FINUKE-721581 format. One record per residue (C-alpha): residue in three letters; x, z, y; residue number from 0. Coordinates in steps of 0.2 Angstrom, whole numbers, m for minus. Example, Ala and Ser with C-alpha at 12.3 -4.5 7.8 and 13.67 -1.06 7.14 Angstrom:
BEGIN
    aa       X       Z       Y     i
   ALA      62      39     m22     0
   SER      68      36      m5     1
This chain:
BEGIN
    aa       X       Z       Y     i
   MET      46    m148       6     0
   LEU      28    m144      13     1
   VAL      20    m129      16     2
   ARG       9    m130       0     3
   ASP      24    m130      m9     4
   ALA      30    m114      m4     5
   MET      15    m104       2     6
   SER       7     m90      m9     7
   THR     m10     m93     m17     8
   VAL     m14     m77     m22     9
   ILE     m20     m69      m7    10
   LEU     m23     m50      m3    11
   THR     m40     m49       8    12
   LEU     m46     m34      15    13
   GLY     m63     m30      26    14
   PRO     m62     m24      43    15
   ALA     m67      m7      37    16
   HIS     m51      m3      27    17
   THR     m41      10      33    18
   LEU     m21       5      37    19
   ARG     m18      18      22    20
   GLU     m28       7       9    21
   ALA     m21     m10      17    22
   ALA      m3      m2      15    23
   THR      m6       3      m3    24
   LEU     m12     m12      m7    25
   MET       2     m22       0    26
   SER      14     m11      m5    27
   ALA       8     m12     m23    28
   ARG       8     m32     m23    29
   ARG      25     m32     m13    30
   ILE      19     m40       1    31
   GLY      19     m42      21    32
   ALA       3     m48      25    33
   ALA     m16     m48      21    34
   VAL     m31     m58      27    35
   VAL     m44     m50      36    36
   PHE     m62     m54      36    37
   ASP     m72     m50      48    38
   PRO     m88     m60      55    39
   ASP     m90     m47      70    40
   ALA     m73     m53      76    41
   GLY     m71     m71      74    42
   GLY     m70     m74      56    43
   ILE     m51     m73      48    44
   GLY     m39     m63      56    45
   ILE     m23     m56      48    46
   LEU     m15     m37      46    47
   THR       4     m36      42    48
   GLU      16     m23      39    49
   ARG      22     m22      56    50
   ASP       4     m19      63    51
   ILE       2      m3      52    52
   LEU      21       1      55    53
   ASN      17       1      75    54
   SER       0      11      73    55
   VAL      10      25      63    56
   GLY      25      25      76    57
   LEU      10      27      89    58
   GLY       5      44      79    59
   GLN     m11      38      74    60
   ASP     m18      44      58    61
   PRO     m16      29      44    62
   ASP     m33      38      36    63
   THR     m44      35      50    64
   GLU     m37      20      60    65
   ARG     m48       3      53    66
   ALA     m40     m14      51    67
   HIS     m51     m21      62    68
   ALA     m43     m11      76    69
   HIS     m25     m18      71    70
   THR     m30     m36      64    71
   THR     m22     m50      75    72
   THR     m38     m63      79    73
   ASP     m29     m76      89    74
   VAL     m22     m82      74    75
   VAL     m10     m99      72    76
   PHE     m14    m107      57    77
   ALA      m5    m119      46    78
   ALA     m11    m134      36    79
   PRO      m5    m138      20    80
   THR       3    m153      23    81
   TRP      15    m145      37    82
   THR      33    m147      33    83
   LEU      41    m131      30    84
   GLU      50    m135      48    85
   GLU      35    m136      56    86
   ALA      31    m118      49    87
   ALA      47    m111      54    88
   ARG      43    m118      72    89
   ALA      28    m111      74    90
   MET      33     m93      67    91
   ALA      51     m93      78    92
   HIS      38    m101      95    93
   GLY      24     m86      91    94
   GLY      36     m73      85    95
   PHE      26     m68      67    96
   ARG      33     m71      51    97
   HIS      15     m76      40    98
   LEU       5     m90      42    99
   ILE     m11     m91      36   100
   VAL     m14    m109      28   101
   LEU     m31    m118      30   102
   ASP     m35    m132      21   103
   ARG     m53    m140      25   104
   GLY     m57    m126      36   105
   GLU     m55    m112      20   106
   VAL     m41    m101      18   107
   ALA     m28    m108       3   108
   GLY     m13     m97       4   109
   ILE      m2     m88      14   110
   VAL      18     m95      20   111
   SER      30     m81      26   112
   VAL      47     m83      31   113
   ARG      52     m75      15   114
   ASP      45     m91       7   115
   ILE      51    m104      17   116
   ILE      72     m96      14   117
   ARG      68     m95      m4   118
   CYS      64    m113      m4   119
   TRP      78    m118       8   120
   SER      89    m107       0   121
   PRO     101    m113     m16   122
   ALA      95    m103     m32   123
   ARG     105     m87     m34   124
   GLU     119     m87     m43   125
   PRO     127     m72     m51   126
   ALA     140     m64     m41   127
   PRO     158     m67     m46   128
   LEU     167     m53     m55   129
   ALA     181     m42     m46   130
   ARG     198     m46     m56   131
   ALA     210     m31     m58   132
   GLY     223     m28     m46   133
   SER     213     m36     m32   134
């Protein structure tokens, strides 16, 4: 299976001036763990993750004044839609991160997460067996 089969194509994009609270609110509402940040002044495409926000709050920084650009990873490892899920998982394990921005011909095409890969590799959820009386 390929990255294009597992990636999310609906992507949350932020600007560098979004506050961390705004980012967290948008990410929470969409139940996602990462957003693409477009910042032409910092090299173009970056990623802001729930871990970045958590680290900032853990340091006592104010999420209402901290801006996305200060917490965005700009040294991003990108995936191609034609990568295998094994290649994506290997890149994530090697880099210690849980999301990859997917580029197709230089344009953002999606994001693939560890959760997406697990969903593809795991069998369909089956109902839990019912407990029997007396067992």
